[in-house]
N, C-alpha and C positions, 0 to 999 in steps of 0.2 A: 440421300447415303451418297458416302464420297465414291469416287472410281480408286480402288488401289493399285490401280495401273499407272497413274499419274505421278509422276516424280512430285515430291514435295518441296516447295522452298519456304522459309523463313526469312522475313527481312526484318531486324530489329531497329525500330526507327521509322518514321513516317514522312521526313523532313526532303527537302531538295535531292539529298542524295539517294535517298531510298524511292524517289520518285524518278531519278531518271536510271535507277537501277531496273525499276518494273517496267519503265519504258520500251528497255531493251532487253529484257526477259520476255516481254511479249511479241518479239519478233521471232520466237521459237514456233517452227513449225509445229511441232510436239507439242499437245496442249499440258499445261503443268496447273498444279494447283499452288497458288501463291497467298500466304498469307503475312500482312503486314502488322507488327505489333507496335503500339504507343502508348507511353507511359500515360499521356495528359488525355484530356477528353477532346480536346481540338484536333485534328489530323491533318496533315498536309505540310504545315507551315514551316516548322523546326523553330527552336527558340528565338533566331535572329529575327522574324518575321511573325511572332506570334502574339494574338491580343492577351493583353494581362503582364505579358513580360515586356511589351514596349507600349510608348505613347503614340498618339498621333502626329506628333510634333517631330517625332523621331525620324532622319532621312537616312535611306541607303545611299552608299555611295557607289551603285554602279547602273550606267547608263540603259535605259530600256533596249539599246541596238545589242548590249552587251549578254544579255539575260538569254540562255541558251532555251530556245524554245523547247516544249514539252508536245501538246497536242496543238498549240497555237503559240504565236507571238505574244507577248506582255503587251504589245501595242493594239494586237487585234484582240484580245481579251477587254482591254480597257474599251475600244471601241464600240465592242458589242453591249457594254453597260449603258442603262438606262441614264438618264441625268439625275436623278434622284439618288441613284448609287454613286456617280461621281462627287455631286455634293456630298454625301458621306465622306467619300474620301479627301474632302477640301478642296475639287478640282472641277475643272469644267471642259469639256470636249477641246477647248483651245488650249489647255496644257498638255495633251497626248502628244509625243512626240518621239522620233527614235533616240534622243538624245537626252531626253529629260529625267531627270531623277525623281524619283516617288517614295513618298514615304513608305516604311518598312511595312506598316500594317497592308499597304495597297499591293506589295509583293506576297505577303500572306496569304491574302484573298485569291491573288492569283494560282498560288500553289495548290490550293484547296482545290480550285475550280479544276486544276489541269491532273489532278488526281482521282476526283469525281469521274473526268472523261476518259482517264487512261483505264479506269476500271470497267466502265462502260464498254469502252472498245476491246479489252481483253473476255470479258464474259461474251461478248459477240462472235469472238473468232476463237471460241471454246474452251478458255482456260477458266479456271475456277481463281476468283480473286475475293479474298474476305480481308476485311479490315477491323482490325482487335483494337479499338480504343478504350483507353483507361486497364491497359492489359501493362502491367509492368515488368519485364523479363528480369528474374531474378539470379538465372544461372542457365548456363549455356554447357551439357553434359556432355562429350562425343561418346560413344561406343560402337564395337564392331559394325555394326550393321547401320546405324544412323546416328543422328544427334538431336539430344533431348534436348527441348525450350522448357524452362520451367519458368511459370508466370503467377500473377497475383492480381487480382480484379479487388474493386470494394468490397466484393462478396464472396470471393472464394477463392483457393488456389488450386493449381493446375498444370498440366504438365501434356507437353505434344511430342510426337517423334519427326524428323524431318531428314530427306536426303542431303540438303543443302541448307545451308546458314550464311545470311550477309547481316554484317553487322554493320548499322549504319547509324548509328547513334552521333551525335553534332556534339553541338557546344555545350560546356557544360561549367556553369558558375555556381561558386558557394564560396561563404565567408570563412576567410583564412586568417589566422594568427600570427601575426610576426614573431620574432623570437625574443623579442624585447617585452610582448605580451600585449601588446597595440592590437585590437581587431582592426583586420582590413575588410571593409565593407564589399560585398559583388554589388556591380551596378545593376545587375538585374535580378528579380524583376523591378521594372524602373518604379513601379508604384510604392516599392518599399522603402525607396527615397525620401518619402514624405514626411517619414518620421525625425529625418534633421529640420525640420520645419524653425526658421529662426536662428539658424545655427552657423558657426564657421565650419565649411568644409573643406578639405583638401582633397584632391583629385589625384591621384598617381597617375601620370600619362596624359599626353596632351593629344592622342589620334582619336580616329570617328568616335571609339568607344568612349574615353572622356567627354567629346561633346555630346555626346548622346546623353552621358551622365549630368553635365553641365545643364544641356535643354531641359531634362527632367526636371532638376532642381529650379532651374530657372520659371518653368509653368508651374510649379504649386505657390511659387512666390510673386507672381505676375504675367504677363503676357506679351507675346511680341507683336506689334504692329508693323505690317508688311504693306501699309496701301502706297506710302510714298517714301520708298527709302526702308530701312529696317531698324526699329526702335523697340526696347523694352521697357514696357509700361510696369510699374511695380506696384501690388495692391495696397501698400502701405509704405509710407515715405520712413515709419519710425522701426522698419523693421531690422533685426541683427544681422539677418541674412547676407554672408559674403561666402564666396568660393575661391578657391585657385586651383591653378593645372600646374603640376609639378613633373617636368620631364628633365631627361638629363641635359637636353639642348635647350629647352625653354620655346621650340618654336613650334606652332601650328603646322598641321600637313598643309600640304601645295592646293590651292583651288584647282578644282578640274580643267583639264587642258585640253584643247581640241587635237585627236589625232585620229586618221584615217584606217579604215579597216578593210579588206585586211592590211597587219602591218608590213611596211615593206623590210625585206631582209637586208641584212648586213653582208658587206660584200667578202669577208674570211671569216667572221667570229658566228659560225653554224654550224649545225651537225656535222655535215660534210667536212667543213673545214677544220674541226678539230678530231676528227674520228682516228686518225693516225696517231695524233699526241695523246690522247686521249688512252690508247690502245698501250702505248709505249710507255707511259708512265702511271699509270693506274695504281693508287696507291701510296705514290712514292711522295715525299714532302717537295715541291716545288710545281706541283701540277698548276695550284692556282695561281704562282707568279707567270707560267709560262702563259696560260691562258689570256690573263689581264693583259700582259704585252701584246697580245693578239688585239683585244679589244681597243688597246690605248690606240694601236694604229689605226683600227678602223674607225675610231672618234676623232682621231687627227687630220683624216680624210675628210668627215663628213662635217665636222663644226671644230674647225682649229681655234675658235675664241676658248671655247669650253675645254678643249684639251687643253690648252697653254694656261688656262686657270687651274683646273683640276688636276691636271696631269696623271687621267687613269691608269696609265701604263704602270703605276708603282702602285705595289697593294698598301702598303705602309702610309698612314697616314690618308688616305684616299677621302674617308668621311669627314674630317674634319675641313678638307681643302674642297668638297663638295658643298659642306653646308657653310663656308667662311663667307661671304657675303652676306647671307640673312643672319648669320649670327652677328656680324658686324652691324648691320641694320638695328638688331633686337626685335623680339619675338612679335609686339604689335606694327611696329612699323613694317617689318617684312609682311607681314600679313596683308595689311593695305596695299603696299604696294604689288605684292605677288596676286592679290584681286585684280586688282586694274590691268595687269598686264595680263592675266588669264582672259578677263573678259573680253580684251580689245584684240587678242589672240584668236580666241574664239569666234568673234563675229568676223574677222578677218579670214578663218578657217587656216591657219597658218600653227604651224608646230617647227618650236626649236628642232632642229636635228638631232643634237643630244640626247634629248629626252625620248624619240622614238626608237633612239639606237640602243637606250638602256632598256626601254620596256621589252625589245626583240631578245637585247642579250642576257635578260633574266630567265625569260623562257629556254635559253640555250644551257645556261647554268644550271636550270633543273635537271637537265641531263646527266651532267657532269658531277652533281653532286656526292652522288654513290662512290666515286671515285677518289673521291680527295682523303688525303692520310689526315688522322686527327688534329695535327697542327694547322694544316691547309683548312679544314673546316670550322677551327677556332679564329682562323684569320679571316675567314670569309665571311663568320658571323659578325666579328668585330669591324670589319672595314667596308663590306660589299651589301651586307643584308639592310642595313639602315638606310645605303642609299638607293636600292631598288626599291625598299618599302616605301620611299619616299615619292619617287617614280610611278608604283603604280596604285598605291594607299591614295592619291589623291581624293579630294571630298566637295560634294556639291559649292558652289558658290553662295547660297542661301546660308549654308552652314558656317561660313566664315562672317558671313556679313552678321546673322545672328552673334558670335563670338565677339565681332567687335561691336554690337550694340550694347553687349553685356558690359564688356570693358567700358565703354563711353558711360554707362550707366553707374559705373563703380563699383559692380558687385562681383566682377572676374577679374583676376590677376593671373598672370602667367610667368612662371620662375624656370629658371635653368639650374638643375642639382648640381650638374656636374657628374663626373664617373662614380664618385665614392661619395655617398650623404648617408644618414642614418634618421633612424625612427625610433624613438623613447617615449615612453608614457610620460603623462602629466595630466595633473589632475585638473579637470577630469579628462581629460581628452589624450592628445600625441602632441610630441614637435619632432617637427622635421628641421635638420639641419644639412645644409650643402654649401655648395658654391656660393648660392645665394643670402646665405645667412641663414638665422634661425626663425622658422615661424611656428605657430600655435592654432590648432584646429581642435574643433570638439570633436569630429570624426574625421575619418578618412576611407575615401572610396579606392579600392583597387580597379581602374581601369586600364590597365596596361596590356590588355588582350588577353586572348585563352592561351591558358597554361597546356603544354604539351605533357603526354601521359603517356604511359607503358600500358603494354596489354595487361601488366596483372594491376594496374589501377582501375581497370572497368569492373563493374559490380557482378561479374561471373566468375565465382570462386573456383569452381572445378575448371573452367576454361583456363583462368588465370594461373593457375599452380602448374598445369601440364602442358599449357600451350605455346608453341613457337611460331613468331609473326615474323613472315618475310615483307619488309617492305616495296621490295620490286615487284612481287607477282600478286602481292595482298593478302596471299594465303595465309591461314592458320594451322599448322601441321600439330596433331598430338598423338603419342604412342595409340591411343584407343580407338583413335578415328581412322579407319581404315577404307570404308565402303561409301562416305559421305564426304564433302567438301565445307570448308569452314571460310569464311572470307572477311576479312575487317578491312571496312572504309571511313571507320570512326575518325571525326576530325582531329581529335586530340592527339590518338596515336600516331597518326599521320605527321602531325607535327614533329615529334620528335626527328624524324628524318628530310622532312622537306617543308621547308617555313611559308613555301609559298602557295599551300595547298587549302586556304579558304576560301579562293573567290569563287562565284558561281560557274565559271566558265572551268575550273580545276574540281569544283563539285561534281560537274556533268559527267567529266572524263572518269571519275572515280568510280561513278555508279556505272558508267556503261562497263569499266575494266572489271568490276566486280561481277555486274552478270555476266560477263565475257567466261569467267571462272567458273559460273554454273554451268553455260550453256556448252563449254567445251568439254567439261567431264562427262556430258550427255552424250557427243558425237561417240558413235560407234567407231572402233579402231579400222584404218583403211587394212585391204586384205594385202598380203604379201605378194 
C-alpha cells in the first residue's frame, strides 16, 4: 500500500533529462513517490542512445569527460565492465579514456545502469521509485487538486493523479512531407534506412545527424576497415548505391579539437561585463550589435589573426567570413585539412584562442537570448548561430575519416545548395536544385536536426490547449492547475527558445532545474 502522505511526482520520459531530474529529486530530505513513464520497452537511454534506433557503428560527439556524471562517471562505469562487455561495445580497456568518443549505444548502456543505480539509491533513502516501461502517456490533465496523467500500455489504459509532473520527453523524429509532395524520410530508427538498399539517396544536412545516416546506409552496403587507416569495403562492386549530403554550405563539421576544462573566461564578454548593457537595452533592437562589438574586442585581444579575417565585431556577414577559408578550399579538401590540423593540435594539447573564445561566448549568449528583440534574434540565428554550432558541434575524428573513406570509394558526395534551393517530385524520386545544380535521388532523408516544437505539439491535448509555457522558469501554467506544478523540460519545446539546449551538459542542467521546481514548491514558506 502506498503512503498517501508522500508527495507524488510523475516524470514523463526516462532518458538523460529524466535521469538527471531524478538524481536531483532524490536529494530531497522528505521522502517522495516518483513514477517514471516510458513509452518504449527499454528505459534509461533516450532516443539518441537507444538500441534499435541506432547502430553500433554510430558515434556520439561528446567526449567521456564532458558527460555529466550520475552515480559514477562514464569512464568509471566502463572500467567496471568486464572484457566480454567491452568486446560487445567493440572496444578494449585500452580504448577507455577521458577524451574518448564512444558509440551511441555505449552511452545508452551507461544511462541504463545509472538509472538502475539511482533507483536503488532512492529506495534506500526512503523514496518510492517506480519505473513504468511501455507506458505511453496520452494526456496530462490539470485539475484544482492535482494533475492527472493518462496512459496506455499494450494491455490496458489507465490514469493516476500526481502532485507534480515533469515533462522530460526528448527527441522526436518522424517522416515529413515537403510542400511539393516529396516524402522526407526520418534518419531514425536507423534500421529503417535499410529499405533504401541499392538506391540513390540524398541526405539533407551534413552535421552529425547526417553523418549517422551516411554511416547507417554505408553499413548496409559494406563495411569500414579501420585496421590500417580507414577504408570502406563494399559488399558488391556492382551496387547502384550512391548518396550525397546536401547542406547550405556543403561543409562537414569540424573535426573535434582539444580544449581545456574548465574553459578560460573572456576578458569582458561575460555575465558581469554585459549585465549593465543588457539591463539598459533589453528588448531593444541593437543589443546584438552592442554585444558583438564587445565580443569582437575580446577576440581582437585574444586572437588578432582570426579577428582580422572574420571581423567578428560586425554582425552582418559574420557567418560567411567565418567559413570563407573552408568554402574556398571546398568541402572535401577542407575536411582533410581540418582533420590533419585538429589531430596535430590535439597531440600537442593546443587550441586556437578564437575557438575557446567562441565556445565560452556561446554560453554567455545563452543568457542574453531572452533579451533580444525579434529582429536581433533573426540576425542572431542567421549570422551567429551557424558559427557557434560550428565550434561546439565538432565531431569525432573517426567520423570524418569515415566520410572521407566513403568519398574515396566513390559512394558519397557533398554539395552546397546555397541559401535558396528547391525540392520537387520526379518519377520515382525527387529533384533537388540549388547553387550546385540539379540532382535526382530515389529517396531523400531529412537529417537537418531536431525540429523545434511548441507545447501544443506535444501529444497531451488537454495541457496543450490550456497550458502556457514560460521558457525561463520551465513552468507550465494552466487555469485549472492550482495545487500542483507542471514543468516542461522537453527538448523540442525548449529548442524554440534556446538553440543550444541539446548537449548533455545542457540536459543535465534542465533536469536539475525541473527537479528544483518540484522541490521548491514543497519548501514550507518562511515565517514572517
